[in-house]
N, C-alpha and C positions, 0 to 999 in steps of 0.2 A: 693488210690482213690481220696484223697483230691488234690493231685498234678494234676491228670487228669482233675478234675473239674476246678481248677484254670488255667490250660493250655487251656482248652476249653473256659473259660470266656475270657482269654487273647486273644485267636484267634478271638473270636466273636468281641471283642472291636477293635482289629486291622482291621478286615474285615470291620466293620462299619466305622472306620476312613478312610480307603482306599475308600470305596464307597462315603462317604461324600466328600472327597477331589476330587474325579473324577466328582461327580455330581455338587457340590456347589463351588468348588475351581475356576474353570474358570469363573463362574458367579460373584463371589466375586471380582476376579481380574479385570474382565471387568467393573464392576461397579466403582471401584476405579480409573481405567484408564480413563474412560469417565468423571468422576468427575474432575480429574486432567486436562484433555484437555479442559473441559468447563471453568474451572477457568482460565486457561492460555489464552484462546481466549477472555474471558470476560475482563481480564486485558489488553490485547492488544487493544481491542475495546475501552475501557475506556481511554487508553493512546492516541489513535488516536482522540477521541472526545475532549480530553483536548488540543491537539495540535491545532485543529481547533478553539476551544473556545478562546484560548489566541493569536491566529495569527492575526497580523495587516498588513501583507504584501499584496501587490497587488494594483491595481488601482480601481478607482470608476467605470470605464467602461472597457470593454474588450480591446478597443483600447488603453486606457491609460496603462493598464498592458503590452500590447505588446510593446508600446513605452518605458516603463521603462525597460523591459527585453532587448530590442535592445540596449538601452543606456548602460546598465550594461555590455553587451557583447562587445560593442565598447570600453568601458573603460578597458576591460580585467579583470573584477572582477567576477570570477567564483562563489564565495559565494553569492554575491548580485544577480547575474543572477538566481542562483538556488533558491533564496528566493521567487521568483515569481511563483514557482511551488507549487502544493499541498504538504502539509508537509511530507507525507510519501515517496515522490520521491526526496526530496531535497538533501539528502546525495549522492545518486547515480548520480544525475544530476551534482552536483558540481564536482565529480570525472570525469565525461564525459567532462565537459567544460574545466577542467584543461588539460586533454589529448587533447581536440580539439584545444586549444590555441597552443599547441606544434605542432600538426600535420597539422594545417591549416583547420581543419574541421569546426571550428567556423566561419571562413571567408566565407565558402560555405553556412553555415546556415544563416549568415547575408545577403548574397545575396538573398537567397530565402525569408527571412522575409521582405526584402524591396520590394519584388514583390507583397506582400499582398495588395489588394486594398480594399475589403470590406469583410464583414462576415455576418453570419446569426444567429439570435437568435433562439435557439432550445428549446422551453419551456421557463420557467421563469428563469432557473438557469444554462443554458448551451449555449455556443456560439461557433460557428465553423468559423474559417478563412480558406480559401482555396487559393492555388496558382495554377493558370491555365496556361497552355501552349497550344495554338491552341485548346482551349475549352476542353482540357483534364486536369483532376485534377492530379497535380504532388504531392502535399502535402496538408495535412490538419492539422490544429492546433486546439485543443479543450481547451476551458476554462470553468471553473465552478465558480459559485458564492458561496463564503463561507457564509453559512447561519447565522453565528454569526456576522461577521464584515461587511457583504454585499460587500466585496471586491472580485474582480475577480482574479482567480489563474489559471495558466496553468496546465492542466491535462495531455496533451500529445502533442508531436511534431511529 
C-alpha cells in the first residue's frame, strides 16, 4: 500500500513537472533569449555611438568632404578614402575601394564624382549631391553631419 502511495505521489510530481515545463518552459526560454538579444543590441548601439563620439574624420562642409574623398581616391589610398564614410561602413568601403583600384571601378567613380556641380541641404544634417545627365539623375551621394564633431561624412554613394 505504501509503495502505491509513493508511486502515485511520484507520478503526480512528474506530471506537475511536465505541465510546468510545457507551460512555463517556453516563456522562461523566451524571456532569457530576449534579454540576451536586448543586451547584444544595446552593446552594438553603444559601440556605434562611441565610434561617432570619437570620430574626427570628414570636412567642415559637404564639399570639403567630397574633395578630401576624391583626393584620397586619386592618391590610391583606400583606407583614407574609406575614412570619410560613416564609421559603420568604413571596413566594407575599404575592401570595395581596394578591389576597385584593381578593376578600374574607382576610375569610373572618380569620373562621376568630378561631374558633381552642386548639392542640396536636406534638413540641418543631411546633404545630397547628384550627377545629372540630360536632366536625368544618374547618381546621388548622401552625406550626414556627425553630431559630435560637426564634420560631414559620406553615408552612401
